[in-house]
Structures are given as C-alpha cells and as structure tokens.
Legacy VTK file of the C-alpha trace (Angstrom):
# vtk DataFile Version 3.0
C-alpha trace
ASCII
DATASET POLYDATA
POINTS 115 float
5.253 -50.397 -32.599
6.215 -52.403 -29.504
6.616 -55.467 -31.733
9.285 -53.667 -33.769
11.188 -52.810 -30.582
11.083 -56.448 -29.564
12.130 -57.662 -33.011
15.048 -55.223 -33.059
16.073 -56.359 -29.581
15.901 -60.011 -30.541
18.203 -59.383 -33.520
20.715 -57.651 -31.252
20.530 -60.467 -28.672
20.896 -63.198 -31.303
23.928 -61.606 -32.972
25.546 -60.769 -29.628
25.221 -64.371 -28.502
26.472 -65.675 -31.857
29.605 -63.624 -31.262
29.883 -65.044 -27.715
29.640 -61.584 -26.151
28.147 -61.145 -22.705
25.857 -58.200 -22.122
28.595 -56.729 -19.958
31.288 -57.021 -22.639
28.954 -55.725 -25.368
27.962 -52.823 -23.113
31.622 -51.973 -22.535
32.259 -52.039 -26.294
29.293 -49.753 -27.020
29.816 -47.380 -24.092
26.574 -48.147 -22.244
25.552 -50.247 -19.254
24.667 -53.920 -19.319
21.249 -52.896 -18.003
20.703 -50.718 -21.054
21.692 -53.593 -23.352
19.101 -55.720 -21.556
16.436 -53.059 -22.068
17.212 -52.864 -25.798
17.180 -56.639 -26.135
13.802 -56.863 -24.366
12.375 -54.168 -26.636
11.872 -51.678 -23.830
13.899 -48.914 -25.475
15.787 -47.930 -28.622
19.415 -46.856 -28.500
20.454 -43.412 -29.673
21.624 -43.237 -33.270
25.247 -43.163 -32.103
24.816 -46.310 -29.991
22.729 -47.939 -32.737
25.571 -47.421 -35.218
28.126 -48.790 -32.729
25.949 -51.880 -32.202
25.529 -52.402 -35.939
29.273 -52.078 -36.518
30.346 -54.266 -33.586
27.868 -57.006 -34.493
28.613 -56.715 -38.214
24.927 -56.189 -38.936
23.619 -55.028 -42.274
20.826 -52.456 -42.050
18.796 -54.909 -44.151
18.805 -57.168 -41.086
17.276 -54.342 -39.064
14.949 -52.817 -41.647
13.581 -56.107 -42.961
10.187 -56.060 -44.704
8.835 -58.725 -42.369
8.796 -56.126 -39.572
6.018 -54.138 -41.205
2.449 -54.840 -42.240
2.465 -53.894 -45.905
5.015 -55.797 -47.960
4.820 -53.324 -50.852
5.527 -50.385 -48.569
8.277 -52.357 -46.867
10.095 -53.049 -50.067
9.848 -49.421 -51.104
10.981 -48.258 -47.662
14.047 -50.501 -47.697
14.985 -49.551 -51.241
14.733 -45.866 -50.394
16.619 -46.292 -47.123
19.450 -48.136 -48.869
19.820 -45.277 -51.348
20.697 -42.905 -48.508
24.302 -42.269 -47.595
25.426 -43.178 -44.068
24.794 -39.696 -42.639
21.284 -39.572 -44.056
20.577 -43.111 -42.840
21.511 -41.909 -39.355
19.213 -38.905 -39.727
16.369 -41.100 -41.003
16.842 -43.449 -38.046
16.652 -40.516 -35.625
13.473 -39.250 -37.287
11.894 -42.698 -37.144
12.720 -42.964 -33.442
11.137 -39.566 -32.781
7.999 -40.497 -34.743
7.655 -43.736 -32.795
8.076 -41.878 -29.516
5.450 -39.309 -30.536
3.074 -42.102 -31.538
3.650 -43.937 -28.255
3.058 -40.706 -26.306
-0.223 -40.159 -28.193
-1.330 -43.726 -27.491
-0.604 -43.272 -23.774
-2.536 -39.988 -23.697
-5.517 -41.562 -25.490
-5.722 -44.607 -23.224
LINES 1 116
115 0 1 2 3 4 5 6 7 8 9 10 11 12 13 14 15 16 17 18 19 20 21 22 23 24 25 26 27 28 29 30 31 32 33 34 35 36 37 38 39 40 41 42 43 44 45 46 47 48 49 50 51 52 53 54 55 56 57 58 59 60 61 62 63 64 65 66 67 68 69 70 71 72 73 74 75 76 77 78 79 80 81 82 83 84 85 86 87 88 89 90 91 92 93 94 95 96 97 98 99 100 101 102 103 104 105 106 107 108 109 110 111 112 113 114
C-alpha cells in the first residue's frame, strides 16, 4: 500500500503547487506543520480524516481524484469501489476513509511483524 500513499501525496503536492501555495502556507491553512505536509506529500503518512477533508476542500479536490481506479490493481473492483464510495453521504465518506486508513495501518503492522 506504500504506492497508494505516494500517489496520494503526489496529488496533494501537484494541486498545492498549482495553487502556488508553499508547504508552510498550506500547513497554516490546514492546521498542521509544514513538516507534516512534507510527510504526506512523500507518502510517509496519511492525514487524519479531519485534515484530509480540509486538504480536499482547500485544494478543491474531488474525491474521484483521490479514489481513482488507477490506484488499484483490479479495474473492475476499482470501478465498483468508486461507485459505492460516491453513493455515500459526506459523513459516511469520512467514516469509510477512517476505516480504510485503519485497515492499511493494520496491514502494514502485519507486514512488519512478518518480515
């Protein structure tokens, strides 16, 4: 899942730069540090759901830009995932995002333990 972290981070970096925002200014707008923005952009971490939503709103991102089928291996599953995700209201999208983050963290923890 590291690739997904990096892809997410690259989307954030690209949009931030398109809007001519420095990491410092973007950090100020989202309520985090510039160092944290750097970590997200490098794919080292995911933001909390609250920070994720702030980033999406500030950068005028559509969740389709984040949950794009090209991020996943199976195109059929991707399409279904995106369709289902889009059917959720904003609160449930936030909940789904939190659950996905937790699943990724659990998977990463398992991979570390098994290596």
